[in-house]
Residue, then its C-alpha position, 0 to 999 in steps of 0.5 A: m509466504n503468502n500472498y497479499e494486497l497492499m493498498l496506499i493513500v499518499n498525500p495528493q498535494i507533493s508532485d509526481a516525482e515525490i508520489g513516484e519516490v514514496v512508491e519507491k520508498a514503500k518497494k524499499i520497505l517491502t523488500d528489507e522485510k523479504a517481501e516481494v512485488l509481484a505486481e504495482d498499479r498506480l490507480g491515480r487520483k480519487k475523492f474520499a467521502h469525508a476528509v482524511k488528515k484534512n485532505r479531500d482526495g488521495f493518490y491511491v497505489y495498489m501492489k500484489v506482494k508475497a511476504s511472510p506472516e511474521s514481517v507483515k506486522n513490521i510492514k505495516h509499522s513501517f507505513g504507518l510512519q511514513e509521512h506523505v502516506l496517509r492511510s495502508m492496508m494490508m490484507k491476505a489475498n485469496a488464493e482462489p474464490a469461495k465455493k459457493a454450498 
């Protein structure tokens, strides 16, 4: 099991209650793939530099996740199929900072 950082950008045109439902659905996707949510932070609305699916801003959600490398591909695919998720990015978290030579 490795530590990962997950960033979701949710459609800003839905209500706060629906954003909560999207986050809960994201957690369910993760637990269905045997991943564990270590931390969650709702960062709020942020402006984009350019339009994404005709939206000029999005609601950002950050999660720290512990998952197996085999399940990451399925998790990424599942988030790509979600209607209200504009973008998602999951990357491996560094255990310790790189040392300078």
